[in-house]
C-alpha positions in Angstrom: 36.2 -4.5 6.8 34.9 -4.1 2.2 32.4 -1.7 1.7 30.3 -3.7 0.5 30.4 -5.8 4.2 30.0 -1.9 5.6 26.7 -1.4 3.8 24.9 -4.2 4.3 25.3 -3.9 7.9 24.0 -0.2 8.1 21.1 -1.0 5.7 20.2 -3.6 8.4 20.9 -7.2 6.5 22.5 -10.1 8.0 25.6 -11.2 6.1 27.0 -15.2 6.4 30.2 -15.5 7.3 33.2 -16.5 5.1 32.9 -19.7 8.0 29.2 -20.3 7.6 29.5 -20.6 3.9 33.1 -22.9 4.2 30.5 -25.0 6.4 27.6 -25.1 4.2 30.0 -25.8 0.6 31.8 -28.5 2.8 28.5 -30.4 3.7 27.1 -29.6 0.1 30.5 -31.4 -0.7 29.4 -34.9 1.1 25.9 -35.1 -0.5 27.5 -34.7 -4.1 28.8 -38.6 -4.8 31.0 -37.2 -7.7 33.1 -35.3 -5.0 32.1 -36.5 -2.0 35.9 -38.1 -0.5 35.9 -40.2 2.8 39.9 -38.6 2.7 37.8 -34.8 3.2 40.4 -33.6 -0.2 40.1 -30.3 0.1 37.8 -29.1 -3.2 37.3 -25.0 -4.1 34.2 -23.6 -3.1 33.3 -23.2 -6.8 34.3 -26.5 -8.1 31.4 -27.8 -5.4 28.9 -25.2 -7.0 29.9 -26.9 -10.1 29.5 -30.3 -9.3 26.4 -29.5 -7.6 24.8 -27.7 -10.5 25.9 -30.8 -12.9 24.1 -33.4 -9.8 21.1 -31.9 -9.9 20.6 -31.3 -14.0 21.2 -35.4 -13.8 18.5 -35.4 -11.6 16.1 -33.2 -13.2 17.0 -35.3 -16.6 16.2 -38.7 -14.6 13.1 -37.5 -13.3 11.8 -36.0 -16.5 12.9 -39.9 -17.9 11.3 -42.0 -15.9 8.3 -39.8 -16.0 8.1 -40.4 -19.6 8.1 -43.8 -19.2 5.9 -43.8 -16.1 3.7 -42.3 -18.6 4.0 -44.5 -21.7 3.3 -47.5 -19.3 0.0 -46.0 -18.1 -0.6 -45.0 -21.9 -0.2 -49.3 -22.4 -3.0 -50.2 -19.5 -5.9 -50.4 -18.7 -7.4 -46.8 -17.1 -9.5 -48.6 -14.5 -6.6 -51.0 -13.6 -5.1 -50.9 -10.3 -1.7 -50.8 -11.4 -2.7 -47.7 -13.9 -4.0 -45.9 -10.4 -0.6 -46.7 -8.9 1.1 -44.7 -12.3 -1.2 -41.9 -11.8 -0.1 -41.5 -8.5 3.7 -42.0 -8.8 2.7 -39.0 -11.7 0.9 -36.2 -9.5 
C-alpha cells in the first residue's frame, strides 16, 4: 500500500478506489461526443479528462454566444412585448 493511501486512511479520509475511478471515467467517456464509441474502444483516463475539459469549454462558448445573440435580439424588440419577456426569461 502506498504511503499516500495509508496516510489518508489514518487521517480518516475516505478514498475512491481505482475500480470506482475506472467506472467514472468510463461513464464520462460515454457522455463526451468526441470520444463516445459504440465499440467500447479503450481510451486513456487522461484523454477522457482532456476531452471532457475541451467539451465543457466548447459548451461554455456556445452558451456565451447564445446569450449574446439573445441580448442582441432583446435590444431590437419592444421592451414591453411578449417576445421581450420570453427573451428576458431565457437570459435569467
